[in-house]
C-alpha positions, 0 to 999 in steps of 0.5 A, spaced: 867 735 876 872 736 882 874 730 885 875 733 892 871 739 894 872 742 901 868 749 903 869 752 909 870 745 913 871 746 921 872 741 926 874 741 933 875 736 939 873 736 946 879 736 951 876 733 957 882 734 961 881 742 961 873 741 959 874 745 953 874 745 945 880 745 941 879 747 934 883 743 929 880 745 922 877 752 921 874 754 914 878 750 910 877 750 903 880 746 898 879 743 891 883 738 887 881 737 880 881 730 876 888 728 874 892 733 879 897 730 884 896 735 890 901 735 896 898 737 903 904 740 908 904 743 915 907 742 922 905 736 926 898 737 929 896 741 923 890 737 922 892 734 915 890 727 918 884 729 920 882 732 914 884 726 910 879 722 915 874 727 913 875 726 906 874 718 907 868 719 911 871 716 917 870 723 921 864 728 921 865 735 921 861 741 924 861 746 919 862 747 911 861 742 906 865 736 903 864 732 896 868 727 894 866 725 886 860 729 887 858 725 893 858 726 901 864 723 904 860 718 908 856 715 902 860 708 901 859 708 893 865 712 893 869 707 896 871 703 891 874 709 887 879 710 892 885 707 894 888 709 901 894 708 905 894 710 912 899 713 917 899 708 922 897 700 921 897 695 927 891 690 926 890 684 922 897 681 925 894 674 925 893 674 917 898 673 912 900 678 906 896 674 901 890 673 905 890 681 907 890 683 900 885 678 898 880 680 903 881 687 904 882 688 896 876 683 894 881 680 890 880 672 888 887 671 886 893 675 887 897 671 881 891 673 876 891 680 878 896 683 873 896 690 878 898 686 884 903 682 881 906 688 878 906 691 885 909 685 889 915 685 884 916 692 884 916 693 891 920 686 892 915 683 896 915 676 893 918 673 900 913 676 904 906 674 901 906 668 905 908 670 912 904 673 917 903 680 918 905 680 925 912 678 923 913 684 918 918 690 919 915 697 919 917 697 912 914 691 910 908 693 913 908 699 909 909 695 902 903 691 904 899 697 905 902 700 898 900 694 894 893 694 897 892 702 896 894 701 889 891 694 887 884 696 884 887 701 880 883 707 884 881 713 881 883 717 887 889 715 891 890 718 898 897 717 901 899 719 908 906 718 909 907 714 903 915 712 904 915 712 911 919 706 913 922 704 906 929 703 904 932 707 899 930 702 893 923 701 895 922 709 896 925 709 889 920 704 886 914 708 890 916 714 886 916 711 879 909 708 881 906 714 883 909 718 876 906 712 872 899 713 876 900 720 874 901 719 867 895 714 867 890 720 869 889 718 876 888 723 882 893 723 888 893 727 895 899 726 899 901 728 906 908 727 907 914 731 911 919 729 905 918 735 901 923 733 896 918 727 894 912 732 894 916 736 890 918 731 885 911 728 884 906 733 886 903 739 881 900 743 887 901 743 894 898 747 900 900 749 907 895 747 912 896 752 918 892 754 923 886 750 921 886 752 914 890 752 907 893 758 908 898 758 902 898 754 895 904 753 890 903 751 883 910 747 883 911 747 875 910 754 875 915 755 881 920 751 877 919 755 871 920 762 874 925 761 880 931 758 876 936 764 878 943 765 878 946 768 884 952 773 883 956 775 889 960 782 889 964 785 894 960 790 899 964 796 897 962 795 889 956 800 887 950 796 884 948 798 877 941 801 877 938 796 873 931 792 873 935 785 872 938 786 879 935 784 885 939 785 892 937 779 896 942 780 901 948 784 904 953 783 909 960 787 911 963 783 906 958 782 900 952 783 896 948 778 893 944 779 887 939 774 884 938 774 876 934 770 872 937 765 867 934 769 861 938 775 863 944 772 866 948 774 860 946 781 860 947 782 867 954 780 866 955 785 861 953 790 865 957 788 871 963 788 866 962 795 863 962 798 870 968 794 872 965 790 877 969 784 879 965 778 880 967 773 886 962 768 884 956 765 880 951 760 883 945 757 880 939 757 884 933 753 883 926 753 887 927 749 893 920 747 896 923 745 903 926 752 904 920 756 901 915 752 906 920 753 912 920 761 910 913 761 910 911 757 916 916 762 920 
């Protein structure tokens, strides 16, 4: 059974200012299987948070179907199996950290909950547990919400910008927590603008553009295929006719040739046989950020 299955989802909002309707999601399709870590990417305003709120049952939609654990998203039965980190959080300032975790996480005692105690330690949150949320910085609020999202060991984690506002040490701790969560077979959906982090954590990513998932990538496959060596030669050299060489760019001074790691030795031998001087060799690996920017442009 798929953890999340969305089929032809459509969602629009009424624009009262212009007396019109703005479509946000159009025939969106997405399937996330058990144990997958999926990254949801796209421009600001692309509809990522809207889609997350549909999954959580917080928003209705006009067309299509959506199932979470095989249930309607509005069915509260699924909620105990989901850990959610919202993008924004400005409520409950009157509560102290431990009160929030107990009340919102249905925890009797923080000290008796091994998972919570571990998270508090990993995120260096000990000194904030007894302080009011209204006194927290943005990063400290983010730590509280992360602990809450993970506290009941959910089967599905939905994280909207998980490292937003965190210092480098806390970001590193969150990466380790997410990697361990993956190892334990949990399913993760991440919405983030930090593509480097998405690339480190996720198995697959999808680009939400113009209302639908217009492109998906299998990160592991891309990492295997896209390790290349870029060979630079002078522009007045003739490129040997061989399938090993892919011309990726030329200007008045240089030709740039991409060669797979497996073929680099053979490529160098061919260039040497043809008395072609090599100016430089640079190892190139798949870069998700460059790939997404290229696609969206």
